[in-house]
N, C-alpha and C positions, 0 to 999 in steps of 0.2 A: 634513554638509559641512565643519564646523569640524575634524573629525578628519582629513579628507583634507588640509586645508590644513596642519595640524600635521605630518602625515606627510610632506608634500611639502617641508617645511622641512628635514627630516632626509635626504631623498633628493635627490640631484642628478640631474637628467634626463640628464646626460651619462654617468652610470654605467649603461650598457646591460646590463652583466653582472648587476648587481643586479636590474634590471627584468626581465631574462630569467628569473632565478630566481623572481621574484614571478609572472610569467606562467606558468611551469611549475607552480607550486603552485596557482594558480587553476585551471588546466586539470585538474590531478589532482583537485582538490576537486570540480569539476563532474562529472568521471567518476564519482567516488565517490557524489555525489548522485544521478546517473542510475541507478547500480546500486541504491541504496537505494529509489528510486521504483519501479524495475522489480520489485524483490523485494516491495514493498508491494502493487503491482498484482497480482502473481502470487498473493500470499496472499489478497487480496480475491476473486479468481476462485475459488480453492480453497474459501474459506468460502462463496461463493455456491453453488457446486456441492454442497457438503455440506448447506447449508440447503435447496436444492431436493430433494435426496435424502431428507432427514428429513421435509420437507413431504409428499412423495409417500408415504413409508412411513406417516406419520400418517393421510393420507387413506385409504390401503388398510386400516389398522387400524380407522379409524373406520367404514369401510364394512362390515367384518367384524362389528364391534360392533353396528351398526345391523341387520344381518341376524340376529344372535343375539337382539336385542331383539324383532324382528318375529316370529321363530319362537316365542319364549317367549309372546308375546301370543296367537298363533294357536293354540298347543297348549292354552291354558287355557280 
């Protein structure tokens, strides 16, 4: 809060043009943040799908290995 008070000492509220620029920068910053969050969420979904795929492949490989072990014990 103290930084805001210091900032307001330098900025006159009547200077609407300056405040308009600040508002535009804040809006742009929020848009950039939303894009970053959207990209992060997209990447998380991609990684979840990849993990699901790898888990499924591991289960399939483990099943094949179990069948091979069972056959080896039955044939001896």
